C-alpha positions in Angstrom: -1.2 -2.1 9.8 -0.1 -4.6 7.1 2.8 -2.4 6.2 3.7 -2.0 9.9 4.0 1.8 9.4 2.6 2.7 12.8 4.7 0.2 14.8 4.3 0.3 18.6 4.8 4.1 19.0 1.0 4.7 19.1 -1.5 2.1 20.3 -4.7 4.1 20.5 -7.4 3.9 17.9 -6.0 0.8 16.3 -7.5 -2.7 15.8 -6.5 -5.3 18.4 -4.6 -2.7 20.4 -5.4 -0.9 23.6 -3.8 0.9 26.5 -2.5 -2.4 27.7 0.4 -2.5 25.2 1.5 1.0 26.2 1.4 0.2 29.9 3.2 -3.0 29.4 6.1 -1.3 27.5 6.3 1.3 30.3 6.4 -1.3 33.0 9.1 -3.3 31.2 11.2 -0.2 30.7 11.0 0.6 34.4 11.7 -3.0 35.4 14.8 -3.0 33.2 16.2 0.0 34.9 15.4 -1.4 38.3 17.4 -4.5 37.5 20.3 -2.6 35.8 20.3 0.3 38.3 20.6 2.8 35.5 19.2 6.3 35.8 15.9 6.8 34.0 14.0 10.0 33.4 10.3 9.8 32.4 8.0 12.6 31.2 4.2 12.1 30.8 2.0 14.6 29.0 -1.5 15.0 27.6 -2.6 17.0 24.5 -5.4 19.4 25.1 -8.5 18.4 23.1 -6.4 16.8 20.4 -9.3 15.8 18.1 -10.9 19.3 18.3 -7.7 21.0 17.4 -6.8 19.0 14.3 -6.3 21.2 11.3 -8.4 19.7 8.4 -5.8 20.3 5.7 -3.1 18.8 7.8 -5.3 15.8 8.5 -6.0 15.3 4.8 -2.3 15.5 3.9 -1.4 13.1 6.7 -4.1 10.6 5.5 -2.8 10.7 1.9 0.8 10.1 3.3 -0.5 6.8 4.6 -2.1 6.0 1.2 -5.7 6.7 2.1 -7.4 7.1 -1.3 -8.1 10.6 -2.6 -11.8 10.0 -3.1 -12.2 9.0 0.6 -10.4 12.2 1.7 -12.6 14.2 -0.6 -15.8 12.7 0.7 -14.8 13.4 4.2 -14.0 17.0 3.4 -17.3 17.6 1.6 -19.2 16.0 4.5 -17.4 18.1 7.0 -18.3 21.3 5.0 -22.0 20.4 5.1 -22.2 19.4 8.7 -24.2 21.4 11.2 -22.8 21.8 14.7 -24.5 22.6 18.0 -23.0 23.2 21.4 -23.8 20.8 24.3 -23.3 21.8 27.9 -24.0 19.0 30.4 -27.3 17.5 29.2 -28.5 20.6 27.3 -28.0 21.1 23.6 -28.1 24.7 22.2 -30.8 25.6 19.7 -28.3 27.7 17.7 -26.3 25.9 15.1 -23.3 26.8 13.0 -21.6 25.4 9.9 -18.4 25.8 7.9 -17.9 28.9 5.8 -15.0 30.2 3.6 -14.5 33.1 6.0 -14.7 31.0 9.1 -13.7 27.4 8.4 -14.4 24.8 11.1 -11.5 22.5 12.0 -11.3 19.5 14.3 -12.6 16.0 14.0 -14.8 16.1 17.0 -14.6 14.1 20.2 -16.2 10.7 19.6 -15.9 10.7 15.8 -15.4 7.2 14.4 -12.4 8.2 12.3 -10.9 10.6 14.9 -8.4 8.0 16.3 -7.2 7.0 12.8 -6.6 10.6 11.7 -4.8 11.4 15.0 -2.6 8.4 14.5 -1.7 9.6 11.0 -0.7 12.9 12.4 1.0 11.9 15.6 3.1 8.9 14.4 5.3 11.1 12.1 5.6 13.6 14.9 6.8 10.9 17.2 9.3 9.8 14.6 10.8 13.3 14.6 11.2 13.1 18.3 13.2 9.9 17.8 15.5 11.8 15.5 16.1 14.7 17.8 16.1 13.3 21.4 18.7 10.8 22.8 15.9 8.5 24.1 16.3 5.4 26.2 18.7 2.6 25.2 18.0 -1.0 26.4 20.6 -3.7 26.0 20.6 -7.4 26.7 23.1 -8.5 29.4 25.0 -10.7 26.9 25.3 -10.0 23.3 24.9 -7.0 21.1 21.2 -6.7 20.7 19.8 -3.3 21.6 16.4 -1.5 21.6 15.8 2.3 21.6 12.7 3.8 23.0 12.1 7.5 22.9 8.3 8.0 23.2 5.2 5.8 23.3 1.6 6.9 23.4 -2.0 6.0 23.7 -4.1 8.5 21.7 -3.0 11.9 23.0 -1.3 10.6 26.2 2.5 10.3 25.7 5.5 9.2 27.7 9.1 10.2 26.9 12.1 8.2 28.1 15.8 9.2 28.5 18.3 7.1 30.4 22.0 7.0 31.2 24.4 4.2 31.4 25.9 5.9 34.4 24.1 4.9 37.6 24.5 8.5 38.8 22.0 11.0 37.6 23.6 14.0 35.8 22.4 17.1 34.0 22.8 15.4 30.6 19.8 13.2 31.3 17.7 16.3 32.2 18.9 18.1 29.0 18.0 15.0 27.0 14.5 15.0 28.3 14.2 18.8 27.7 15.1 18.1 24.1 12.4 15.4 23.8 9.6 17.4 25.4 10.5 20.7 23.7 10.5 19.0 20.3 7.0 17.4 21.0 5.7 20.7 22.3 6.8 22.6 19.2 5.4 19.9 16.9 2.0 20.0 18.7 1.9 23.8 18.4 2.8 23.6 14.7 0.0 21.2 14.0 -2.6 23.2 16.0 -2.3 21.4 19.3 -1.4 22.3 22.8 -0.3 20.6 26.0 -2.6 20.2 28.9 0.0 21.4 31.5 -2.1 20.3 34.5 -1.6 16.8 33.3 2.1 16.9 32.6 4.7 15.6 35.0 8.3 14.3 35.0 10.3 12.2 37.4 13.7 10.4 37.7 14.4 6.9 38.9 17.9 6.6 40.3 19.5 4.3 42.8 22.3 4.4 45.4 23.8 1.7 47.5 23.5 1.7 51.3 25.0 -1.3 53.1 25.5 -3.0 49.8 21.8 -2.8 49.1 20.3 -0.7 46.3 17.8 2.0 47.3 15.9 4.7 45.5 17.9 7.9 45.6 16.6 11.4 46.4 17.4 13.7 43.6 18.6 17.2 44.1 15.8 19.5 42.9 18.4 22.0 41.7 19.4 19.7 38.8 
């Protein structure tokens, strides 16, 4: 946090941060486009069991990238190897237990683990940075002056929102293609790191305006775009 390496891409699992920051950024982006009447495409998605699908080796390397001491990474790895796991369904806990072996290593941090949010941040923030390098994103400019902000993707833990806009008030296929780039990149990165999208929780939509009787109104988008 002192080095500001995580910035405002990811607000989950961080001290003095919550979902409020992510929601505020989202509302400000939408309000900007309402005022400027620019077309905006938003995609929201959710990763399937992100903590349970974390690959241990990847988590360790990501932790070391953010300068977590080697001895802490080693202690966590040893502790994970010696943990005994049981399955809980509703209020019942199984009597059978299992543990990590060389032939069948157990990955995942586990839902509710105290360091799960931190490890997921170390993994997801570099992935979000790659999305920023690949996708066109959303450009926000002040009415007067040259100051400009770029927003591509923001997230709270494993919930993400992608943004792509167009300076043209008319929606065109380039906005859709830009969003496809962003989402495809994120999907491939998730798969590469052991994750998967919860497709039932994914959705995308476009905000676009047209003028009727000199008044702006939400525009109905052709579904064939």
